[in-house]
C-alpha positions in Angstrom: 222.9 74.0 -90.3 222.7 73.9 -94.6 221.9 76.5 -96.7 220.2 76.9 -100.2 222.2 79.3 -101.8 225.3 78.1 -103.6 227.4 79.9 -101.4 230.5 77.0 -100.5 231.0 75.9 -96.8 234.1 75.2 -95.1 235.1 72.3 -92.7 238.0 73.5 -90.3 240.0 70.6 -89.9 243.4 71.9 -88.0 241.9 70.6 -84.8 242.0 66.9 -85.9 243.1 65.5 -89.0 245.4 68.2 -90.1 247.6 67.3 -86.9 246.7 63.9 -87.3 247.8 64.0 -90.7 250.9 65.7 -89.8 251.9 65.2 -86.9 250.9 62.0 -85.8 248.2 63.5 -83.6 250.0 64.8 -80.7 248.8 68.2 -80.5 247.4 69.2 -77.3 244.9 70.8 -75.9 246.7 73.6 -74.2 248.0 74.9 -78.1 243.8 74.5 -79.0 242.1 76.7 -76.1 243.8 79.8 -77.0 243.1 80.5 -80.7 239.7 79.0 -80.8 237.7 82.3 -79.9 238.8 83.6 -83.3 238.0 80.1 -84.9 234.6 80.8 -83.3 233.9 84.2 -85.1 235.0 82.8 -88.8 231.7 81.2 -89.9 233.1 78.0 -90.7 230.1 75.5 -91.5 231.3 73.4 -88.7 235.2 72.5 -86.7 236.1 68.9 -86.7 237.6 68.4 -83.2 237.2 65.2 -81.6 236.8 61.7 -82.7 239.4 59.8 -85.1 243.2 58.7 -83.4 242.7 61.9 -81.0 240.4 59.8 -78.6 243.5 57.3 -78.8 246.5 59.8 -78.4 244.9 61.6 -75.2 245.0 58.2 -73.0 248.3 57.0 -74.7 250.6 59.2 -75.1 249.3 63.0 -74.1 247.8 61.8 -71.2 245.0 64.1 -71.1 241.4 63.4 -70.3 239.7 63.0 -74.0 235.8 63.7 -73.3 237.6 66.4 -70.9 239.1 67.7 -74.4 235.7 67.5 -75.7 234.3 69.5 -72.9 236.7 72.5 -72.5 236.4 73.1 -76.6 232.6 72.8 -76.5 233.3 75.5 -73.7 235.6 77.4 -76.4 233.5 77.2 -79.1 230.0 78.2 -78.0 228.8 79.3 -82.2 230.5 76.6 -84.6 229.1 72.6 -84.6 231.6 70.7 -83.3 232.0 67.4 -85.8 233.4 64.1 -85.2 234.7 61.2 -86.9 233.3 58.2 -85.4 234.2 54.7 -86.9 230.6 53.1 -87.1 230.7 50.0 -84.9 233.6 50.3 -84.1 233.2 53.7 -82.8 237.0 55.0 -82.2 238.6 51.9 -80.7 240.0 48.8 -83.4 236.7 46.1 -82.9 233.3 45.7 -83.1 231.6 46.6 -79.9 227.8 45.7 -78.6 225.0 48.0 -79.6 224.7 49.1 -76.1 228.2 50.0 -76.1 227.5 51.7 -79.6 224.6 54.0 -78.2 225.6 55.3 -74.9 229.0 56.6 -76.6 226.6 58.6 -79.2 224.6 59.9 -75.9 227.8 61.0 -74.2 229.8 62.1 -76.9 226.4 64.7 -77.7 225.9 65.5 -74.0 229.8 66.4 -74.2 229.5 68.9 -77.3 229.6 67.1 -80.2 227.2 68.4 -82.9 228.1 66.5 -86.3 228.9 63.0 -86.2 230.3 61.7 -89.8 229.5 58.2 -89.3 231.5 55.6 -91.8 232.5 51.8 -92.1 235.8 50.9 -93.1 233.9 48.5 -95.0 231.7 50.6 -96.7 229.0 47.7 -94.5 226.1 49.9 -94.1 225.0 47.1 -91.3 227.9 48.7 -89.9 226.5 52.0 -89.5 222.8 52.0 -88.9 222.7 51.1 -84.8 225.2 54.6 -84.5 223.5 56.6 -87.1 220.0 55.8 -85.5 221.5 57.2 -82.3 222.7 60.4 -83.9 219.2 61.2 -84.8 217.6 60.2 -81.4 220.2 62.8 -79.6 218.5 65.2 -82.4 222.0 65.6 -83.6 223.1 66.0 -87.5 224.1 62.1 -89.1 226.5 62.5 -91.8 226.7 59.3 -93.7 230.1 58.6 -95.5 231.3 56.9 -98.0 235.2 55.7 -98.0 236.7 56.3 -101.5 238.9 53.9 -102.7 239.9 52.6 -106.0 240.0 48.9 -106.8 238.6 46.4 -109.1 235.5 46.0 -107.6 234.9 49.8 -106.9 232.7 51.0 -109.3 230.9 54.5 -109.5 227.4 52.3 -109.8 228.7 50.8 -106.0 229.2 54.4 -104.9 226.1 55.3 -105.8 224.5 52.7 -104.2 226.0 53.3 -100.9 224.5 57.1 -101.0 221.5 55.8 -101.5 222.0 53.8 -99.0 222.9 56.8 -96.3 220.2 59.1 -97.2 217.3 56.2 -97.1 218.8 55.6 -93.2 217.7 59.4 -92.4 221.3 61.1 -92.7 221.5 64.6 -93.0 224.3 65.3 -95.0 226.4 62.3 -97.0 230.7 63.1 -96.9 232.7 61.2 -100.0 236.1 60.6 -97.2 238.9 60.3 -99.7 241.7 59.2 -96.9 244.0 58.5 -99.1 243.7 61.5 -101.9 243.4 59.3 -104.4 240.5 61.4 -106.2 241.3 62.8 -109.7 240.1 66.1 -111.0 237.9 63.9 -113.9 237.0 61.4 -111.7 235.7 63.6 -108.6 233.5 65.6 -111.2 231.7 62.3 -112.6 231.0 61.0 -108.8 230.0 64.5 -107.9 227.4 64.7 -110.7 226.7 61.1 -110.1 225.7 61.0 -106.8 223.9 64.8 -107.1 221.4 63.0 -109.6 220.9 60.2 -107.1 220.3 61.5 -103.7 219.1 65.0 -102.7 220.9 65.6 -99.2 224.4 68.2 -99.6 227.4 66.7 -100.2 230.1 67.2 -98.5 234.2 66.7 -99.6 236.6 65.3 -97.8 240.4 64.5 -99.3 243.5 64.4 -98.6 246.0 66.7 -100.5 249.5 63.6 -100.4 249.0 63.2 -104.2 249.1 67.0 -104.7 245.8 67.5 -107.0 243.7 67.8 -103.5 242.8 71.9 -104.6 242.4 70.8 -108.1 239.7 68.5 -106.7 237.6 70.3 -104.2 237.4 72.8 -107.7 236.1 70.1 -109.5 233.7 69.4 -106.8 232.5 72.5 -106.0 231.5 73.6 -109.9 229.8 69.6 -110.3 227.7 70.8 -107.1 229.6 69.7 -103.7 228.3 71.9 -100.9 230.6 71.7 -98.4 234.3 71.2 -98.5 237.1 70.3 -95.9 239.9 72.3 -95.6 243.2 72.9 -92.9 244.6 76.4 -91.8 247.9 76.7 -94.2 250.6 75.6 -91.5 248.4 72.5 -90.8 248.1 71.9 -94.8 249.1 69.9 -97.6 251.2 66.9 -97.9 248.8 64.0 -96.1 247.2 66.9 -94.9 244.4 69.2 -96.6 244.1 71.6 -98.7 244.4 75.0 -97.0 241.5 77.1 -95.6 242.9 80.4 -96.5 243.8 79.2 -100.2 240.2 77.8 -101.4 238.8 80.6 -99.7 240.7 82.9 -102.3 239.9 81.2 -104.8 236.3 81.5 -104.5 236.0 84.8 -103.2 234.3 86.5 -106.1 232.7 84.0 -107.9 228.7 82.3 -107.0 230.2 79.9 -104.8 232.1 83.0 -102.2 231.9 81.5 -98.8 232.0 85.1 -97.3 235.0 83.9 -94.9 237.4 86.8 -93.8 240.5 86.1 -95.5 242.5 88.2 -93.0 240.8 86.5 -90.1 241.9 82.9 -90.9 245.7 84.8 -91.4 245.8 85.6 -88.0 244.6 82.3 -87.1 247.8 81.1 -89.7 250.3 82.9 -88.0 249.3 81.4 -84.9 249.4 77.7 -85.8 252.4 78.8 -87.7 254.0 78.9 -84.1 252.6 76.2 -82.4 253.5 73.7 -85.1 257.4 74.5 -83.9 256.5 72.9 -80.6 256.1 69.4 -82.6 259.1 69.5 -84.7 259.8 65.7 -83.2 256.6 64.1 -84.6 257.3 65.5 -88.2 258.2 62.6 -90.1 259.4 62.6 -93.8 256.4 61.2 -95.1 254.4 64.5 -95.3 255.1 66.0 -98.5 253.4 65.0 -101.8 253.6 61.9 -102.6 252.1 60.2 -105.8 253.3 56.3 -104.8 249.7 57.4 -102.7 248.0 56.0 -106.0 249.6 52.8 -105.5 249.7 52.0 -101.9 246.4 53.8 -100.7 247.7 54.8 -97.2 245.3 57.5 -96.0 247.4 60.8 -94.2 246.8 60.2 -90.7 248.3 57.0 -91.0 251.5 57.9 -93.0 252.9 60.2 -90.2 251.9 57.6 -87.8 253.6 54.8 -89.6 256.5 56.5 -90.1 257.1 57.4 -86.3 256.7 54.1 -85.5 259.0 52.4 -87.6 261.2 55.2 -86.1 260.6 54.1 -82.7 261.6 50.5 -83.4 264.8 52.0 -85.2 263.5 50.9 -88.5 262.4 53.6 -90.7 264.8 52.8 -93.3 261.9 49.7 -93.8 259.3 52.4 -94.8 259.7 51.8 -98.7 259.6 47.8 -98.5 256.4 48.3 -95.8 254.8 50.8 -98.7 255.6 48.1 -101.5 253.7 45.4 -99.0 250.3 47.0 -98.4 248.9 46.5 -102.2 249.8 42.8 -101.6 248.1 42.6 -98.4 245.4 44.9 -99.2 244.6 42.5 -102.7 244.9 39.5 -100.8 242.2 40.9 -98.0 239.5 41.3 -100.8 240.5 45.2 -101.2 239.0 46.8 -98.4 239.3 50.8 -98.2 242.3 51.7 -96.2 241.1 53.9 -93.4 241.2 53.0 -89.7 240.4 50.2 -88.6 241.6 48.4 -91.6 244.1 50.8 -92.8 245.5 50.0 -89.3 245.2 46.3 -90.1 246.7 46.3 -93.5 249.5 48.1 -92.2 250.7 46.7 -89.3 250.1 43.1 -91.2 252.5 44.3 -93.8 254.8 46.0 -91.6 254.7 42.0 -89.5 255.3 40.6 -93.2 258.4 43.0 -93.7 260.2 42.4 -90.3 259.6 38.9 -89.4 261.4 38.5 -93.6 258.4 36.0 -94.5 254.6 36.9 -95.5 252.3 35.9 -92.8 254.7 34.1 -90.0 253.3 36.4 -87.6 249.4 37.3 -87.7 247.8 39.7 -85.3 244.4 39.2 -83.3 242.8 42.1 -85.5 244.1 40.0 -88.9 242.6 36.9 -87.7 238.9 38.6 -86.8 238.9 40.4 -90.1 239.3 37.3 -92.5 236.6 35.7 -90.1 234.5 38.4 -91.1 234.2 40.4 -87.8 235.0 43.8 -89.6 231.9 43.4 -92.2 232.1 42.0 -95.8 234.9 42.4 -98.0 233.9 43.6 -101.8 236.8 41.5 -103.1 237.5 37.7 -103.1 240.1 37.1 -100.2 243.0 35.2 -100.7 242.0 31.5 -99.3 245.3 30.2 -98.8 245.8 33.4 -95.9 242.0 32.9 -95.0 243.4 29.2 -94.1 246.7 30.6 -92.2 244.7 32.9 -90.4 241.6 31.1 -89.0 242.4 27.6 -90.4 239.4 25.1 -91.0 236.7 27.7 -89.2 233.9 29.3 -91.0 233.9 32.5 -92.2 230.8 34.6 -90.7 228.2 36.1 -92.9 226.1 37.8 -90.8 226.0 41.4 -89.4 229.2 41.3 -86.5 227.7 43.2 -84.4 224.9 40.5 -84.0 227.2 38.1 -82.6 227.6 40.1 -79.5 225.8 40.4 -76.1 225.2 43.6 -74.4 228.3 44.4 -72.6 227.9 47.7 -71.2 227.2 46.5 -67.7 229.8 43.7 -67.7 232.7 46.3 -68.6 231.2 48.6 -65.7 231.4 45.6 -63.2 234.9 45.2 -64.6 236.3 48.3 -64.2 234.9 49.0 -60.9 235.8 51.5 -58.8 238.5 53.0 -61.3 236.2 54.6 -63.3 234.9 57.7 -62.1 232.2 58.2 -64.7 230.4 56.8 -68.0 233.0 58.2 -69.6 236.1 56.3 -67.7 234.2 53.6 -68.5 233.2 54.0 -72.4 237.1 54.9 -72.2 238.1 51.8 -70.7 235.9 49.5 -73.3 237.7 50.9 -76.1 241.3 51.2 -74.7 241.4 49.1 -71.8 245.0 48.6 -71.1 245.8 52.5 -71.5 242.8 53.6 -70.2 244.0 51.9 -66.6 246.8 53.5 -66.9 245.4 56.6 -67.8 243.1 56.2 -64.7 246.0 55.0 -62.3 248.2 58.2 -63.1 244.9 60.9 -62.4 244.2 59.3 -59.3 248.0 59.6 -58.4 248.0 63.1 -59.3 250.7 62.2 -61.5 250.5 62.3 -65.1 253.5 61.1 -67.3 253.0 62.4 -70.8 255.4 62.1 -74.0 258.0 64.8 -73.6 257.6 67.0 -76.8 261.6 67.9 -75.8 263.7 67.8 -79.5 265.4 65.2 -79.5 269.2 65.4 -80.3 269.9 66.2 -83.8 270.7 63.1 -85.6 273.8 63.4 -88.1 274.5 61.6 -91.8 275.1 58.7 -90.1 273.6 55.7 -91.5 271.2 54.0 -89.2 271.2 57.2 -86.8 268.0 57.6 -84.7 267.7 59.9 -81.7 267.3 59.9 -78.1 266.3 62.1 -75.0 269.3 64.7 -73.9 270.4 63.4 -70.6 273.7 65.5 -70.6 275.0 69.0 -72.4 275.3 67.6 -76.2 278.4 70.2 -76.9 281.1 70.8 -74.4 285.0 70.8 -73.9 286.9 68.3 -72.2 290.9 68.5 -70.8 292.7 64.8 -71.0 296.0 65.4 -70.1 295.8 69.0 -70.1 294.9 68.2 -73.4 291.6 70.6 -74.7 289.3 68.7 -77.0 285.9 70.1 -78.3 283.2 67.2 -78.4 279.6 67.5 -79.7 277.2 64.5 -79.7 275.5 64.8 -83.2 273.1 61.2 -82.3 272.8 57.9 -81.4 272.5 54.7 -82.6 269.9 52.1 -82.1 269.9 50.6 -78.5 270.3 47.0 -78.8 271.2 44.7 -75.5 273.8 46.3 -73.5 275.4 48.8 -75.6 274.9 52.0 -77.8 276.8 53.4 -80.9 277.2 57.2 -80.5 278.0 59.5 -83.5 280.6 62.3 -81.8 282.1 64.9 -83.1 285.7 65.8 -81.7 287.2 69.1 -83.1 285.1 69.0 -86.2 285.7 65.0 -87.0 282.9 62.9 -86.7 283.5 59.8 -84.8 281.3 56.9 -83.8 282.4 55.5 -80.2 280.4 52.9 -78.5 279.1 53.2 -75.1 278.6 50.6 -72.6 275.0 51.1 -70.4 275.6 51.0 -67.1 272.3 52.8 -66.3 268.6 53.0 -67.3 267.2 56.1 -67.7 263.6 56.6 -66.7 261.3 59.2 -67.4 259.6 61.0 -64.0 255.8 62.6 -64.6 257.5 66.0 -64.9 259.0 65.4 -68.2 262.9 65.1 -66.7 264.9 61.5 -66.6 266.1 59.6 -63.8 268.9 57.9 -64.0 269.8 54.7 -61.6 272.1 52.0 -61.9 271.7 49.0 -63.6 273.4 45.6 -62.4 275.3 43.9 -65.0 273.0 40.8 -65.4 269.2 42.3 -64.8 268.8 42.8 -68.4 266.6 40.2 -70.2 268.5 37.6 -71.9 269.0 37.1 -75.3 266.9 34.6 -77.7 269.7 32.3 -78.2 267.8 28.8 -78.5 264.9 27.4 -81.4 262.8 27.1 -78.0 262.7 30.4 -76.5 259.7 32.7 -77.3 260.4 35.9 -78.9 258.1 38.5 -80.7 258.5 39.8 -84.4 258.0 43.3 -83.3 259.2 46.1 -80.5 256.0 46.6 -78.8 254.5 45.8 -75.0 253.4 42.7 -73.3 249.6 43.3 -72.7 248.5 39.3 -71.6 250.7 36.1 -70.2 248.3 33.1 -71.2 251.1 30.8 -69.5 252.2 29.8 -65.7 255.8 28.0 -64.9 255.1 24.4 -65.0 252.2 24.6 -67.3 252.9 22.0 -70.6 252.2 23.6 -73.9 251.9 22.5 -77.5 253.7 24.0 -80.4 251.4 26.6 -81.8 250.2 27.7 -78.2 249.3 31.2 -77.6 251.1 32.2 -74.6 251.8 35.9 -75.0 250.0 38.7 -76.4 252.5 41.6 -77.4 250.7 45.0 -78.7 252.5 46.5 -81.2 251.6 49.6 -83.6 248.1 49.8 -81.7 247.3 45.9 -82.8 247.3 43.2 -80.2 249.8 40.1 -81.5 249.4 36.9 -80.4 252.8 35.4 -79.7 253.1 31.4 -79.5 255.0 29.0 -78.5 257.8 28.0 -80.8 257.9 24.2 -79.6 256.2 21.5 -77.0 257.2 21.3 -74.0 257.1 23.1 -70.5 257.2 26.7 -69.7 260.5 26.8 -67.3 261.2 31.0 -66.8 258.9 34.0 -67.9 261.1 36.9 -68.1 258.4 39.1 -68.3 255.2 40.7 -67.0 252.3 42.4 -68.0 253.4 46.2 -69.4 257.0 45.2 -69.5 258.4 46.5 -73.4 260.2 44.3 -75.3 262.3 43.5 -78.5 262.7 41.1 -81.2 266.3 39.8 -79.7 265.1 39.1 -76.3 264.3 35.5 -75.1 260.6 36.1 -73.3 259.8 32.4 -72.1 261.9 29.8 -72.2 259.7 26.4 -73.1 262.2 23.0 -72.3 
């Protein structure tokens, strides 16, 4: 797979990180397969097509089997190695898994079509990648050890060199520098590549996001300093929080000793296809996909920005984006300067959102934040703020051993737990990674009625502040006649829904008006992407929180666990509910001591901050 010549090799990212970075990972398999034949003839070193956030998104939003996607892409790309992004002991989830689960996952990924495993650990803790790397080698596949590049007072050139040596000693075939936020500058890149070339003998592979606007220069310097492989994305899925465009980098090195040998005209044909495909996913475009030099401060990786923007928009809180970006560096410092890459980027990012949304730092702390500060994700390079750690775990002692050493084998227990709802080993692994959404996926699959997220573009928002969009349930432009007078009506957008009313922004004969509509119906999505409208009784909605003893959530989310029953006695601070928000699980605690007198939610319900989820008297 490597070449002793100086010819530059290319990994194409269109099928994974390109759309993860720009379109919130929403591209569907149906839009990938038609272009695979052409992709397969280009001569890429590899095509990254699986891993990262794709597994979660397939199950959660697209209702598309992630293992089916891998098998179909493997059949459609017979001549090109398929590459995946694997988070070491985290696999593709948000916690550490026991070694038996990690080994089985690698086995099944290899069996279903993965040829190149890019293995990293968000903490750069080599203890957390060893099991996965060893299993990749046991399957006779290509193991690419990965340095997560970041900047901080504690991340030095010597530190990165030691990491590179550690991966080579582990038996990795190549070494990747994963610049997930686009923090590398041309000068820093040249220094890093030259130092690694002098210290390790395996080929170097550079992955850098274009967020800060310097990625093309970074790749140019890297190649001239000795980098062997670079990651690019076909131009319609390049730039901004994505990566340098494939065609541009091929053209830049054409005619030099690093000439890729790739056909520019063939690449342009592929680009024309993806240019049209991108239009289908317009609703997932965010305002944060252009050049943004603030990344040098907030360090948010490309794939997270578009997802974060979409999540805030879904909660009617997109105006909080700047405050969240400002809060992230402060949380990162409190956490000992972890590199911001999944899952630490989600942990830090979600905690920053909670700090902003709740109006008080660390008033609400996610389960993942507690686990991180307890040491269950690995060893932080910098010092952790002990006051914050105490808020999270109290007097409990953090661990200093490899986190997975605390885990007993769990594959058999997971298999028994999921039972006949799983029809394969792959299903058990899906359940291990994302239990709640995997079970929903299995149920829909069994019923033959998948309910994928709609691709329909929402109503166009007006310039009115705080406007968010909603699915179209009726004509958005029409004439009405009242008392013989005809009026031209155009619905421009709707405001954030709250309780039983919603503001709508309507142009009446080209004059923008705001009208408040009382909601007397509920909108229910159906399996075919349409919407059913049904009557809703006036008193059926969840009551609004009015008392300090009412249990509420700090963020909109979904109930994934109810820990108490009516009649239970609870102490203030007891965990009574768990709400999943932004893919993180947030424990909801009893605000007072007393008796649970009412539970107004069930597992699976979507909830909002102003609602009374439970009453304690």
